[in-house]
N, C-alpha and C positions, 0 to 999 in steps of 0.2 A: 504494500500500500504506500503510495507516494504522498507527498505533502498536499498536492492538489486534491486528491481523493479524501484524505483526512480532513482537510479544511472544508471541503464541500459538505461532508457528512456532519461535521461539527456545526456548520452554519445552519443546516436544516434542523438539527435536533436542539441546539442550544443558543441560537441567535438571540432569543428573548432574554437570556441571562447575560449577554455580553461576552460570551466565551470567544467568538471570533475576534473581537477587539483585543482581548488579552493575548490571543495567539499572534496578532500582528504587532504587538508591543504598544498598543494604544490603551494604556491602563486607565487614564483619565476618562476616556470615552466609554470604556467598559463599566467603570464605577458610575458614571453619569447615567448610563442606560439602566442600570439596576435601580438607582435612586429615583429616577423619573418614572420608572415603572411602578414603584411603590407610591410615590406622591400623587400620581394621576389615577390612583385606584385601578391599576392594571390595564388602563386603556392602551398606553404605549407598549405594554407587555404583549398584548395581542396583535398590535400593529407590527411589532418586531418579529413576532412569531410567523405571521403571514409573509412578511418581506424576507425573512430568513429562508423559508421554503422556496420562494421564487429565486432568490439569489443563489442558494445552494444548488438548485437544479441547473442554473446557468453556469455555475462554476464546474459542475461535473460534466457538462456538455462541451466545455472549452478544450481546445488543444493545449498541450503543455506550453507552447510558445505564447499563446494568448494569456494564459495564466501568469507566466513570468512577467509579461509586459504590464499587466494590471495589478500585480501583487502590491499590497499595501493601500490600495484605493477602494477596496470593496465596501467599506463602511460609510462611504461618502453619501450614498443615496438612502441610507437607512436612518430613521430618526433616532437620536440619542435617547 
């Protein structure tokens, strides 16, 4: 299992908890995602859950070259 596959699966399963942010080294964004999920009574939790499924599938469909080119920018379109 390579990094792309692991990252895609983790994004699908745990995006709502901010795990992909921590995997990319964006600790502040991951913590912010958790806190905002709690503060907004889980509204952002469910938004991030749905967006994680979509993004995870896109990552798994990418070629290795596309993944390497976009690495580190995956959380840009997902609400914190």
